[in-house]
C-alpha positions in Angstrom: 6.0 1.7 0.0 3.1 4.0 -0.5 -0.7 4.0 -0.8 -0.4 3.0 -4.4 1.7 -0.1 -3.6 -0.6 -1.3 -0.8 -3.7 -0.7 -3.0 -2.1 -2.5 -5.9 -1.2 -5.5 -3.7 -4.7 -5.7 -2.2 -6.2 -5.4 -5.7 -4.0 -8.3 -6.9 -5.3 -10.4 -4.0 -8.8 -9.1 -4.3 -10.6 -12.0 -2.5 -8.3 -12.2 0.5 -8.2 -10.4 3.8 -4.9 -9.2 5.4 -3.8 -8.3 8.9 -1.8 -5.1 9.2 1.0 -7.3 10.6 1.0 -9.4 7.4 1.2 -6.3 5.2 3.9 -4.8 7.4 6.0 -8.0 6.9 5.3 -8.1 3.2 6.4 -4.5 2.6 9.1 -4.6 5.3 7.9 -1.3 6.8 7.2 -0.1 10.3 3.8 -0.8 11.9 2.9 2.9 12.1 3.6 3.4 8.4 1.3 0.6 7.3 -1.4 1.5 9.8 -1.4 5.1 8.6 -1.6 4.0 5.0 -4.5 1.7 5.7 -6.3 4.4 7.6 -6.0 6.8 4.6 -7.1 4.2 2.1 -10.1 3.2 4.3 -11.1 6.9 4.8 -11.0 7.4 1.0 -13.2 4.3 0.5 -10.6 2.2 -1.4 -10.5 -0.5 1.2 -12.7 -2.0 3.9 -12.0 -3.5 7.3 -13.7 -6.1 9.5 -12.8 -8.0 12.6 -10.1 -10.5 11.6 -11.7 -13.4 13.5 -14.9 -12.9 11.4 -13.3 -12.9 7.9 -10.0 -14.8 8.1 -10.8 -18.5 7.7 -7.3 -19.9 8.3 -7.2 -19.5 12.1 -3.5 -20.3 12.2 -2.9 -16.8 10.8 -4.5 -15.4 14.0 -2.5 -15.1 17.2 -4.0 -14.3 20.6 -3.3 -10.6 20.1 -4.8 -10.5 16.6 -8.1 -12.2 17.2 -9.7 -8.8 17.8 -7.5 -7.0 15.2 -8.9 -5.6 12.0 -8.4 -7.3 8.6 -8.3 -5.3 5.4 -9.4 -6.0 1.8 -10.0 -4.0 -1.3 -13.6 -2.8 -1.7 -15.6 -4.4 -4.5 -15.9 -1.9 -7.3 -13.0 0.1 -6.0 -12.7 3.2 -8.2 -8.9 2.8 -8.4 -7.3 2.5 -11.8 -4.2 0.7 -10.5 
């Protein structure tokens, strides 16, 4: 799993927000690995983040510990060719 894989996944699900935990489970990688990848993608303006409780409508996806977590989505008009 690398930046390309995460970016391709987010692009495929363009209109959805994901918690780092959900991406970690989807790619079967350690939390630190996905968090580092998300940080790099956000710093390079490929993805955006917002508070999960503001953008995730299905509240069953949020646990007590994730209500203040960040959710991630691809930026509209992302300059990625993936």
